[in-house]
Residue, then its C-alpha position, 0 to 999 in steps of 0.5 A: m582529256i579535255s577537247r582542243v575546241l573546249s580548251g581554245f574556248l576556255l583559254t579565250g575566256v580566261c586568259l588574263g582577262l585580255a579578251t573578255g575583261v571589261t573595266a566599266a569605262p563610264i565608271s572608272g574612265q579606263g578604256r575597254s580594249t579588244g586589242f585593236g585600237e584602230a580599224l583596218e582595211e574593209r574586209g568582210f564575209q559575203r554572208s553573215a558570220l552570225d547566220e553561218y554560225r547559227t546554221n552550223v550549231e551542233s544538234i543535240d537531243f536534250d531530252a535523251l541527254r537529260a534523262q541519262a544525266e538524271q540517271g547518274d551518267a557522268e558523261a551525260q551530266y558533263k555534256l549537258g553542263e557544257a551545253f548550258w555553259r556554252g549555249f550549245g543548242v540552248e540559252i546560256d544558263y550558268e545555274r544549270a551548267h554549274h549544277w550538272l558540271s558539279k555532279a559530273a565532277a563529283q564522279q571524277h569526270v576530269d573534263a568537267l573539272v576545267p569548265l567548273a574551275v573557269m566558272y568559279e574564276r570568272g564568277h559565273h553562277d556565283i561570286a568569283d572564287s579564285k581559291r576554289a578555281a585553283e583547287l579544281y585546276f590543281e585536281a584536273s592537272q593531277q589527272g593529266d590535264d595540261w591545260a589546267l596546269a597552264q591555268l594553275a601556273r597563271l594563277y601562281i604568277a598573278g597570286k590569285g587564289i593561291r600564293q604568288d610565286v612568279s618564278y614557279g609559275l613561269k617554270l611550269l609554263h616553260q615545261l609545258a612550252d617545251l612540250e609545245h603546249y599551246a596554252a603555255l605558249v600563248y601565256l608566255g607570249d602575253y608575258a613577253e609582250e607585256g614585260l613581266e615584273g619590270e622587264a622590258p617588253d620583247y615583242q619579237r619573242a612574243a611573236d615567236y611564242f604566238e607562232r609556236a602556239r598557232a602551230a600547236g593548235s591554239e584557237i586564239a594565238s592568231s589574233r594575238l599575233a595580228d595585234l602585234i603586227y597591227a600595232g607596228r611592234l614587228g616592223d612595217l605593217d602587213m595588212e594582208r597578214v593581219f586579215a589572214l590571221l583574223d580570218e583564220e581565227l574567226n573561222r575557228g569560232s574565236f570571239n576574240a576575232a569577232l570582237s576585233l572585227a566589230q571594233i574595226y567597223l565601229d572605229g571606221v578609220h581605214v574602212p567606212k564606218d559601219v555600226k550595224k556590221a559592228l553590231e553583227y560581230y558583237e552579236l556573234a561574239a556574244d553568241w560564242g560566250s563573250s559577256y564583253a560583247l554584250l556590254e559593248i552592245g549595251v554601250l552602243y545603245e546607251e550612246g545612241a550609236l545605232g540611232e537614237v539613244n536607247y537606255k532601255r536596250a542598253e539596260d537589257y544587254y547589261q542585264l544579260a551580261r550580269e546574268r552570265g555572271d559578269g560583275d561588270g554587267a552589274a557595275y554598268l547597270g549601276y552606272l546607268k541607274r545612278f547617272l542616267y536614270s537618277e531621278d527615277v532610281d532608289p539609290s539603294e538599288v544602285i548600291t546593291l548592284f555595285e555590291e554584287s559587282v564587287a562580290r563578283g570581283a569586278h574592280a569597276g564595281m569596287v571603284a564605283l562603290g568607293d565613289c558612292y561612299r566618297d560622294g555620300y550617294g545611297v550611303e553615308m559619306d565615308h572617305l575611309k570606306a571609299n578608300a578601302f574599296y579603292q584599295m581593294a580595286v588596286e589589289a584586283g588590278s585597277s590602275f584607275a583605283l590608284v588615281r582615286l587613292g591619289n586623289a584622296y591623298d591629294e585632297g585629304l579625303g579620309v587621310e592627311i594630305d600627303y602630296p608625295k604619296a599622291l605623286q607616287l600613286y599617280q606615277k604607279a597608275v601611269d606605269a600600270g598603263d593608265g595614260q589619263a593619270n598623267a593629268d593628275l600627275g601634271f597637276l602636282y608638277e604645275q602646283g609644285y605639290g610634293t615635288e619641285k614646280d615644273q610648268v614644262k613637265a606639267r604641260e607635257l603630262y597634261e598633253k599625255g593625259s589628254e591624248a589618253g582621253s583625260a577630260f581633266g588633262a584637256y581642261r588644264l591644257g585649256l587653262i594654260f593656253y587661255y592664260g598664257d601660263g606655261a605656254e604662249q597665250d593662244y585662244s584657238q588652242s584653249l578653245k580646242q582643249f575646252h571643247t575636248a574637255a567638255r566632250r569628255g564630260n568636264q563641266s568646268a569647261a563650260v565657263y571658258l567656252g562661254y567666255h570664248y564665244h562671248y568675247g570672240q576669243g580665238v573665234a568669231a563672237d557668238p552670243f547665242e553659243a555664249r548663252y548656251w554655255y553659260e546656261q549649261a554652267l548654271t545648270i550644274g551650279i557654277e554661279s560665276v557665269k551669272m554676271n556674263l549671262a546678265f550682260l547678254e540679257e541686258d544687251g539682248l545678245g543671243g536672245p531677246r533683251n530681258l532686263s528683269r532677268a539681268k537685274q535678277l542675275y546681278r542681284e543673285s551675284s551681288a552678295s559675293d561679287p562686288d562687280a555685280q553690286f556695281e552693275l545694279a548701281r549702274l542700272e539704277a543710275d541709268e534709270d535715274p540720271a539726276g539722282d545721287h548714286l556716288r555712295a552706291f559706287e563707293q560701297a561697291a568699290q570698297k568691297g573690291s569692284k574696280a569698275a565701281q571705283l572707276r565710276a566713282i572716279h568719274h564723279y571725282m573728275y566731272g562732278d560738281e564742286r561738292v564731290q569733285d576731287l582731282e587729287r583723290a581721282e589721281k590717287l585711285l587711278l594710279e592704284l588701278a593702273a598699278d593693278e593693270y586695270a586697262d580702263a583706268y589708262v584713258y582716264l589718267g590720260i585725260l586727267y593729265d591732258e585736260m585737268i592737271v595742267d599746271r604741274a611739270g611733266t603732265p604732257d608726257e604723262a598724258v601721252k604715256w597713259l593715252s598711248k597705253a589706252a590706245h594700244n589696249g583698243n581704246i578709240f578715244a585715246a587713239r583719236r586724242l593722240a592723233l589730234k595732238y600730233e596733228q595739231g601740236d597740242q602740248v606736244e611737238a607736231s609730227n606727221e609720222k606720229f599722226v599717221y601712226w596713231r590714225q592707223i591705231l585708231g583705225l585698227n581699234g575700229k574707227p571706220g573713217a580713220a581706218f579708211d584714211a590710214a589705209y589710203d595714206l599707206e597705199y599712196s605712201r612712198i615709204d611704207q608699203d605694208m600691204k597686210l596692214q593696208e588690207q586690214l585697215y581697208t577691211i575694217a572700213a569696208n565691213a563698217g560700210v564705208l563705200g570708198a573702202q568697199l569699192t577700193l577693196a573690191k577692185k584690189y581683189i578682182f585685179g589681184s595685183e596687190y592682194p590675192g586675186d579673189y574675184e568672188r570676194g570682190v564681186a561680193l563687196l560690190r553687191e554689199a555696197v549696193r545693198l547698204h547704200g542703195g539707189t542713192q549711191a548706185y551712180r557713184i558705184t557705177t561711175s567708180l567702175s566705168g570711170g565715167v566713160p559711156l558704154h558706147k564709147m567703151l565698145k568703140q575704144e581700142d588701144g587705150y591706156y591700161r586704166d581704160w582697159d581696167r574700166k572695161v573689165l570692171t564694166a563687163i563684170n558689172l554687166l555680167h553680174g548685174i550689180t548696178v545695171p541690168k545683166n547683159a552677158e553679150i555686151a560684157e563678152k564684147l568688152i572683154r574680147s575687144e582687146p585680147d592683147r591686154w589679156e597677157f597681164s589681165p587674169e581677171a579678164r581671162y577669168t571673166l571670159a571663162t565665167l561668161i562661157f560657163a554661164k551660157e545655156n549651151p556653150s559650144a565645144d570650142e567655147i568650153e575648150e577656150a574657157l578651160q584654156e583661159l582658166t588654166i592660164t589664170a590658175n598658173s599665173g597665181y590668180v586664186s579664183g582661177q585656181r579655185k574654179l579649176a579645182e571645183l571643175y575637177e571635183q564635180g567632173q564638170h567640163v573635165e574628167q572628174d579627178y579628185r587628186k587634181a581638185a585637191l592640188w588646185y585647192r591646196i595651191a589656192g589655199s596657200k594664199v587664201p587659207s579658207v579655201m583649205v576647207h574644200v581639201a578637208g571636205l575631200i579628205l573626210d569623204g575619203k576621196v583624197t588622202a591627207t598630206y603634209g600633216e593636214d588635219a581635216l577636222g581641225i581645218l573645218s572646225a577652225a573655219a566653222e568657228m569663224r562662221n564658214a558656212f561650207a565648213v559648218n555644213v560639212l561638219v554637220t553631215y560628217w558627224a550625222e554619219q559618225a555620231p548622230n547623237g554625239y557632242e560634235h554633231k549637236r555642236w555644229l547643228r547649233r551653229q548651223k541653226q544660229m547662222s541660218m537665223v542670222s541669215s534670215 
């Protein structure tokens, strides 16, 4: 009878492909699961498990064994074949293993039949031959080998190499299970977990089978059971139990446990990520016979997870897997050569590799070869052959091939378009566990192809597909949020989805990422990043971005101005895009203002350019008598307005306000169109409306409407109007909209309006109306000095001091609160040296001059704490005082006090280091100033605190980094440098860091 050790190894190797089966993720898009989707707590061996294994390898005298085998000794032939097959004391060599095992089997050595059967089933040495494998399993079972009988039962259930008969296969397994045969118990557990033939999964029953299999001596049941526990299938997680099971199995030499541990350290979810340790466990699994481990090592090198990307090392490992008879090894090699070595590879070489993979029964190769026929790569394009290979892969168990077939019926590739058939195939793929197929299914529901149109269901399916890793699903979600079709328009969400799609390889997302960064949609406008994505899109042949790239080239945004390239891009687009034709005409008009360019604009307008039509209308309105035609202008403007072309609104307003004034109702029409233009951000229209209502120009004068339109004018970006509107709001007795007031002051301050900068700075420092953000207030004062320099230094100083000389301030006691506020601001000026030389001593005297005022003056307490902490050698009493004042300000709700207290706890400065307290104060401050939450996110990523209340650390940091938060950018660069140094996210944030440093310098 076959040994228990060998049986355990064999079962591990062939059991339903769960452990060693690979589906060539780069080719088919399916995941390569080892049974553990997430990592567990850190736990490892004190010495390398690989070294320990190698130390304990059985010593074999191969010379003597070979001599006996050559003399016809069946037992020696069997042992020699097994050694070459398993790599016991020699390199794995399937050709020699097959040679000696075949000789032993020919002499009716029953133990040789089983490994020989496995070699035929797995395609070791030659192409897979399930029929021959079934014959050998049958022969061994007839000689009393129950393990071989369990394999035969499995083949009956799968219909591989033998007629499919599920009920008979299960009957055989149950008979063996009644005898507590471990292999049968494991298989029954697998089937209970999966839910055979439409039955619902029964996880408890599966666990019972696995427990029985462990008791019966199974070498792999422990990891099966650990998988169930970790997946939460059996109730609450018991991590100690999971680890005990993995340790138990690893110590028995199971590469399943080694693979699971490798995945734990590779994921780094609940343990520090350790790619080197993951590599060690993969090497151990490979040494124990797992070709899957070889493929995973190759992927690590291919993706640069071990440092630099190394395609040559990846190729070496894929080749090793191929030499072990793994069809996926050939498929991975083919993928590498087709997509990563494409310029240096003969397509026929790739085709040969995929054909070999197909011959070995790997459905990854079947799908890949089908793709070659679909794309006409290395072979003549032939959709019928492509579909035949997809069908072959479906029959081999590939759910992704169902998607490919669905695509064929969806797009009419080699078959008539048949949306119901495509829908059916996509649904089958989903039911078979291919979560990404939800995205393809969602597209049919979104478009109403083969089913009733259902936007809600489409979005749900896209979300499921994206969660499963679908680039297409993420891209379609991005479109939904970008256009607001099927969900509320949300640029921040669309940006997130497009990045996800691009990271997964979707090329079309590059266009929309360019739009987001170009036009500041849900993100701070970034012409550098916009250029990057437009150039990426151009590289892959998406020419629709040429116009937008030309705008950047023409204006010198995100790079040096290059008018000649802008013209070239416009010219290249002009044949298919009338707007490009207009831009060329516009440039010619700009270069020759005296020329007659109306005809060029009219020609572009006739081809569909609305911008050209508007430029022609401008001539009809303001041209000389030869071309002026107000009636035609009105007609064309109304057509544009009907198409919701917003730039036409202001022209209609002007037309009715200034040019067509003798018709009844035109004043109302003027207000109507100017209002639409102003609400669309047009500064001219908002200013015109404000003047009309202030002066009563063709409308009844209205101070209320004047104030409203001045607010809109300010919000549209007119700094002076923004400051005036904010001032009106501040001193209005009726409307005290603090958020609007702050927004308007901020617009004016950002544009350099000194009055707004000073007002806003004081408000942030005092924190009575806006969040108490001391640092932001000081930064605004510094920016005011930087922008306005010495010419306004006196005004800034006087604004802070109220014009009161310093010597009078030092003598003054029990003054009005206004006098106290001036003291505090002067102390801040002295402390930070904003407009006067630094003098911390006098600043402290001013702050301490009226301690009775501190009760309602958190900014004074905060300034005192800042003074003390800035001292070179503060006394213990001073430190205690500073901490006390800081704590009082934090408890009073002063944001800067809360943030500073958090920083002290984080750094362990003047207090005992306490990350939990640091996170607490950051969170409290973040409730008023959301940008502070980046510090909480940083602590979470460093593993110093845990996320609460649904906090998404990476999401918080990414959102802040997109708004050019330097702290968030630096944290992300550091984090991704450790996690994936050559990955998408690290490169993305490195670009942003570089751009910000360029702007700063």
